[in-house]
C-alpha positions as CSV (number, residue, x, y, z in Angstrom):
1,X,-37.5,-28.3,-28.3
2,X,-38.2,-25.7,-25.6
3,X,-36.9,-22.9,-27.9
4,X,-39.2,-23.7,-30.8
5,X,-41.3,-20.6,-31.4
6,X,-39.8,-18.7,-28.5
7,X,-38.4,-16.0,-30.8
8,X,-41.8,-15.6,-32.5
9,X,-43.6,-15.2,-29.2
10,X,-41.1,-12.6,-27.9
11,X,-41.3,-10.6,-31.1
12,X,-45.1,-10.6,-30.9
13,X,-45.1,-9.6,-27.3
14,X,-42.6,-6.8,-27.9
15,X,-44.8,-5.4,-30.8
16,X,-47.9,-5.6,-28.6
17,X,-46.2,-3.8,-25.8
18,X,-44.8,-1.1,-28.0
19,X,-48.2,-0.5,-29.7
20,X,-50.2,-0.5,-26.4
21,X,-47.9,1.0,-23.8
22,X,-45.8,3.5,-25.8
23,X,-48.5,5.6,-27.2
24,X,-46.7,8.9,-26.6
25,X,-43.6,7.8,-28.5
26,X,-43.3,8.9,-32.2
27,X,-43.9,6.2,-34.8
28,X,-40.3,6.5,-36.2
29,X,-38.9,5.8,-32.8
30,X,-41.2,2.9,-32.2
31,X,-40.0,1.4,-35.5
32,X,-36.4,1.7,-34.4
33,X,-37.1,0.1,-31.1
34,X,-38.9,-2.8,-32.8
35,X,-36.0,-3.3,-35.2
36,X,-33.5,-3.3,-32.4
37,X,-35.5,-5.8,-30.4
38,X,-36.1,-8.0,-33.4
39,X,-32.3,-8.1,-34.2
40,X,-31.4,-8.9,-30.6
41,X,-34.1,-11.7,-30.3
42,X,-33.2,-13.3,-33.6
43,X,-29.5,-13.2,-32.7
44,X,-30.2,-15.2,-29.5
45,X,-33.1,-17.5,-30.5
46,X,-34.1,-19.1,-33.8
47,X,-37.5,-18.4,-35.2
48,X,-40.0,-21.2,-36.1
49,X,-39.1,-20.8,-39.7
50,X,-35.4,-21.3,-38.9
51,X,-36.2,-24.4,-36.8
52,X,-38.1,-25.9,-39.7
53,X,-35.2,-25.3,-42.1
54,X,-32.7,-26.9,-39.6
55,X,-34.8,-30.1,-39.5
């Protein structure tokens, strides 16, 4: 069960990093980066919701 919630944590950390560290980047580009990261993370790791549905 090491992977439980791992995707959720990574998505949260990416969003925090983008909002705090990428202040000079336009909002539209931030949104694209978030979407790309979200897609890559969810492709590799299940979210908590997906883990619950598997059970």
